[in-house]
N, C-alpha and C positions, 0 to 999 in steps of 0.2 A: 191590067194597066200599065201605062205609058209614063215615060219620063214626065210630060208636060203635069199628067194627074199626081205623080209621086210631087213634083215640085210643088204645084198648088197645093197639097195637101199638108205638104212640112212647113210650107211658108203660110198657112192660114193661123198655126198655133201661135201662142203668145209668144214673144221677145224673141223670134226666130229671124237669122240671118241667111246667104249663102253668099259663098265664096270660092275660089278656086286658092287656096295653099301651097298645091303640092306641085300640080300642072295646068295648062292650059284645058285639061281632059275632064278630072276629078273635080265632081262640085260634092263641096261639103256643106253638111246644114247644121249650123250652132244655135243653140240656145245662151243667150247671154256668155257668146263666145266660149262655150263648152261645146266642141261635136257629138251630136246624138246620130248623124247620118250622113253617109256617103256614098257616090254613083259614080262611075267611068261613064261618061255622054260617048265613048266609042267602042263598038263592040257589042254584043249582048247585054241586056240591059238584067242588072244586080241591084241589090241595095244593101249594102255591110250595117248594121245596125249595133246598138249597145242592146246586152241583153245580160239576167242575172244568170251567174254561172250554173247553177242546176236546172233551170228551166232550157238554159241553149242545148244543153247534151239533150233532155227531153225534145227537143223540138228536130236536132239534128237526126235523133234515131226515128221520128214519126212521120219527116216529111225529107223526102228526098231532095229537095231543091233547097232545102238549107243545111248551110255545112259551115264548116269555123270559117271566122274572119281572115279573109284574104288580107296580108302585110298587116295582119292586126293581134292581139293578143287573145286565142283561141280560147280562153275562158270565159271572157265578155263580151266577147262580137260574133257575131253570125253573118255570115253573105247569104245574101235569099235570092237563090235565079227568079226571076220576072220572069216564067217562061209559059205562066195560062195553067200551070198544075195549082197554084195558092190563090183565094178567091181576094177581089179588092178591100172587101170585108177585114180580113183576115190580115194582110198585108198593115193595112192600116193599125190595127189591133197592135202590129209588131212593133211598125213607127211610134204609137202612143208608148207602150211599154219603154221602148230606149228613149226617149223624150223623159218621159216621168222619173226614169232610173236620173238623168242627166240632173235635172229638174233637183230630186231629191236629195244631191250631194253637194247643190251648190250653197256655199254660205249666207246664212240668215238675211243677211243685210240683203243677199242678191235676189233672193226669194221674196223679200218686200217690195223689191225697188220692179221683180219681173210682175206680182201681183196687178201692179199699178196698170198695166198694158191694158 
């Protein structure tokens, strides 16, 4: 997967926007103004994604390309190295999991608004 494929996939999801809130190289994807994915456009491609804490540990133990979230809560975020060792399908599943976790925590009113997209 490359950055354009990641970007297109994230933006294809309901209610997603992209922005650069931290600096000019850190691209952040948000659903209804809540962050679910980020990547640095400089250097080796990686993607930081929200993850269920129990699953986060399992994924890190099983896949060398999945690390504790860089500059994020290590309990709730993983950094995924996009180095060719993980399939595109699997990376998309990890993005979906992150997106779903954030959507599930949105207030009911916001979830209803999201459903209209």
